[in-house]
C-alpha positions in Angstrom: 39.6 31.0 88.5 41.2 29.3 91.5 44.4 27.5 92.2 43.4 24.4 90.2 44.3 26.2 87.1 47.8 26.9 88.3 49.2 23.5 87.3 51.3 20.9 89.0 55.0 20.8 89.9 57.7 18.7 88.4 57.8 20.3 85.0 54.3 19.5 84.0 52.6 22.8 84.8 49.6 23.6 82.7 49.2 27.3 82.3 45.9 29.1 81.9 47.2 30.4 78.6 47.8 26.8 77.3 44.3 25.8 78.5 42.8 28.7 76.7 44.6 27.9 73.5 43.3 24.3 73.6 39.8 25.6 74.0 40.1 27.9 71.0 41.4 25.1 68.8 38.6 22.8 70.0 36.0 25.3 68.8 37.8 26.0 65.6 38.2 29.7 66.1 41.0 31.7 64.5 42.1 34.1 67.3 45.4 35.7 68.3 47.7 33.5 70.4 47.2 33.9 74.1 49.3 36.3 76.1 52.2 34.8 78.0 50.6 35.6 81.4 47.0 35.2 80.5 45.1 34.0 83.5 47.8 34.8 86.0 47.7 37.2 88.9 50.7 39.2 90.0 51.4 40.9 93.3 53.9 43.8 93.1 55.1 46.1 95.9 56.3 49.6 95.5 53.8 50.1 92.7 53.1 53.8 92.8 55.9 54.8 90.3 59.3 53.9 88.9 60.2 50.3 88.5 57.1 49.1 90.4 54.7 50.9 88.0 56.7 49.6 85.0 56.5 46.0 86.2 52.8 46.3 86.8 52.1 47.7 83.4 54.4 45.2 81.7 52.9 42.1 83.4 49.4 43.4 82.7 50.3 43.9 79.1 51.2 40.3 79.0 47.9 39.2 80.4 48.2 39.2 84.2 45.7 40.8 86.6 47.6 43.0 89.1 47.7 43.6 92.8 49.9 46.6 93.8 50.7 48.3 97.1 52.9 51.2 98.2 53.6 52.9 101.4 52.5 56.2 99.8 54.2 58.2 102.5 57.7 59.5 103.2 60.3 58.0 105.6 62.3 60.5 107.7 65.7 58.9 106.9 65.1 58.8 103.1 66.5 61.9 101.5 63.9 62.2 98.7 60.1 62.1 98.5 58.5 58.6 98.1 55.5 57.7 96.1 52.0 59.1 96.8 48.4 57.8 96.9 47.7 59.8 93.7 50.6 58.0 91.9 49.4 54.6 93.2 45.9 55.4 91.7 47.6 56.5 88.4 49.4 53.1 88.2 46.0 51.3 88.6 44.6 53.4 85.8 47.5 52.5 83.5 47.1 48.8 84.4 43.3 48.9 83.7 44.1 50.6 80.4 45.6 47.4 79.2 42.3 45.6 79.8 43.4 43.9 83.0 42.0 44.3 86.5 43.9 46.0 89.4 43.7 46.0 93.2 45.7 49.0 94.5 46.2 49.4 98.3 48.3 51.5 100.6 50.6 49.2 102.6 54.1 49.4 104.1 56.2 46.3 103.4 57.6 46.6 107.0 54.1 45.8 108.3 53.2 42.1 108.3 49.5 42.7 109.0 49.3 45.3 106.2 50.8 42.9 103.7 48.4 40.1 104.8 45.5 42.5 104.2 46.6 43.2 100.7 47.1 39.5 99.9 43.7 38.7 101.4 42.1 41.4 99.2 43.8 40.1 96.1 42.7 36.5 96.8 39.2 37.7 97.5 39.2 39.5 94.1 41.0 37.0 91.9 41.0 33.7 93.8 44.7 33.1 93.4 48.1 34.8 93.2 50.7 33.3 90.9 53.4 35.9 90.7 55.2 38.0 93.4 57.5 40.8 92.5 59.2 42.2 95.7 60.1 45.5 94.3 59.6 48.1 97.1 62.9 49.8 98.1 64.6 52.9 99.3 68.1 54.3 99.1 70.2 56.8 101.0 73.9 57.5 101.6 76.3 58.2 104.4 79.9 57.4 105.3 80.0 54.2 107.4 81.0 56.0 110.6 78.2 58.5 110.2 75.4 56.0 109.8 73.0 56.4 112.7 70.9 53.5 114.1 67.6 54.7 112.6 69.0 55.2 109.1 70.5 51.7 109.1 67.4 50.1 110.5 65.0 51.8 108.1 67.1 50.6 105.1 67.3 47.0 106.3 63.6 47.0 107.3 62.5 48.1 103.9 65.0 46.7 101.4 65.7 43.3 103.1 63.1 42.5 105.7 60.4 44.0 103.5 61.3 41.6 100.7 61.2 38.7 103.2 57.8 39.8 104.6 56.4 40.3 101.0 57.4 36.8 99.9 56.3 35.2 103.2 52.8 36.8 102.7 52.2 34.9 99.5 54.3 31.8 99.9 51.7 29.6 101.8 49.2 30.1 99.0 51.8 29.3 96.3 52.8 26.2 98.2 49.2 25.1 98.4 48.6 25.5 94.7 52.1 24.2 93.9 52.8 27.0 91.5 54.6 30.4 91.9 57.0 32.8 90.3 58.8 35.0 92.8 61.1 37.8 91.7 63.0 40.0 94.1 64.5 43.3 92.9 68.0 43.6 94.2 70.6 45.9 92.7 74.1 45.8 91.2 75.0 47.3 94.6 74.2 43.8 95.9 77.1 42.4 93.8 79.9 44.7 94.9 80.9 47.2 97.5 79.9 50.9 97.1 81.3 53.7 99.2 78.7 55.7 101.1 76.1 52.9 100.7 77.0 50.4 103.4 73.4 50.0 104.6 72.0 49.8 101.0 74.7 47.3 99.9 74.2 45.1 102.9 70.4 44.9 102.3 70.8 44.2 98.6 73.4 41.5 99.1 71.0 40.0 101.7 68.2 39.8 99.2 70.3 37.6 96.9 71.1 35.2 99.8 67.4 35.1 100.7 66.4 34.3 97.1 68.9 31.5 96.7 67.9 29.9 99.9 64.2 30.0 99.2 64.8 28.7 95.7 66.4 25.6 97.2 63.4 25.1 99.6 60.8 25.4 96.8 62.6 23.9 93.8 60.5 20.7 93.8 57.2 22.5 94.6 56.5 24.3 91.3 57.8 27.6 92.6 60.8 29.5 91.1 62.6 32.3 93.0 65.0 34.7 91.3 66.5 38.1 91.7 67.1 40.9 89.2 70.0 43.3 89.8 69.7 46.5 87.8 72.3 49.1 87.3 71.2 52.8 87.7 67.5 53.1 86.6 65.8 56.3 85.5 63.4 56.7 88.4 62.9 59.2 91.3 65.2 57.1 93.4 68.1 58.2 91.1 66.9 61.6 90.1 66.6 63.9 93.1 68.6 66.7 94.6 70.2 64.7 97.3 71.5 62.1 94.9 72.7 64.7 92.4 74.7 66.4 95.2 76.4 63.1 96.1 77.7 62.7 92.5 78.4 66.4 91.9 79.4 67.8 95.3 81.3 70.7 93.7 78.1 72.2 92.3 75.6 74.2 94.3 72.5 72.8 92.4 73.5 70.0 90.0 71.1 69.0 87.3 70.2 65.9 85.5 72.6 66.9 82.7 75.3 67.5 85.2 75.1 64.0 86.7 74.7 62.1 83.5 78.4 61.8 82.7 79.1 60.7 86.3 76.5 58.0 86.2 77.7 56.9 82.8 81.3 56.4 84.1 80.1 53.7 86.5 79.5 51.1 83.7 81.3 49.7 80.7 78.7 50.8 78.2 78.9 54.5 79.1 75.1 54.8 79.4 74.0 56.9 82.4 70.9 54.9 83.3 68.4 52.3 82.1 64.7 52.8 81.5 62.5 51.0 84.0 61.0 49.1 81.1 64.3 47.4 80.4 64.2 45.9 83.9 60.6 44.9 83.4 61.6 42.8 80.5 63.9 40.7 82.7 61.1 40.5 85.3 58.6 39.4 82.7 60.8 36.6 81.5 61.2 35.2 85.0 57.5 35.4 85.6 56.5 33.4 82.6 56.0 29.6 82.3 58.9 29.6 79.8 61.3 30.3 82.7 60.2 27.2 84.7 63.8 25.9 84.7 65.3 29.1 86.0 65.5 29.4 89.8 68.0 30.6 92.4 69.4 32.9 89.7 70.5 36.5 89.6 69.8 38.3 86.4 72.1 41.3 86.1 70.9 44.2 83.9 74.1 46.0 84.5 75.1 47.9 81.4 78.2 45.8 81.3 79.4 46.6 84.8 79.3 43.0 85.8 81.4 41.8 82.9 84.6 41.7 84.9 83.0 40.1 88.0 82.4 36.6 89.3 
């Protein structure tokens, strides 16, 4: 199915799901209601594990075919292991277990040509891309004065420029078909300052500005652009020895149980971290036709930490 099924702008988009429902009624069949993303195709970066895997499985469960990519290699300035090719393949298996198809490829979001190759492969396979979730990201920590040039640059290149390059790779196709749902994963660190995280905070603030600007440029073109800002999420980015030592510096080898109270103290609900699936629910909403009136917005899944802000 090609871009013709993606609908027109101006609030009159006709989703593949709606078209399928009309066909079912026309033939008088009693079948379950179509899934919210039936007929859609979603491109998700950072798909080997964590939030990326959760988003891929969630969108597939709602009917979308999936394109995922991941660097599947470590970055020297990142203080914990990144996803692997085996984990990327595992995500593809989980997506296919929902009954949907999956294209899974190794690609670094810093690499314009690599992203173009993934998008081209997705278009060759499915004919269209309707959803983009710019999820790939890294973190790290350092006092401001101790940040070296490479650590700063790697953070900005992945967490901000990588989001820009990801969206830019699919935007021409979405403009041509006059339909798109773009979601960038920022962070609650993009809504406030955080000691030891100047480079991460700068990148995540930047993502919000990028989202709001693109939302203005595409508002009358059938494309919505939004950001999701999670609090701490139960993924390898949060759970690793380097992060544990940051929060419990007085312990030689802090554990998950040791850091839980420290993480819980950072939000008003007193919960140490969210499950990735909780973020995926917000992403899924923004990707659906039901969210056509929501653009340029920041959805904060913050465990109450944003209640006293703005």
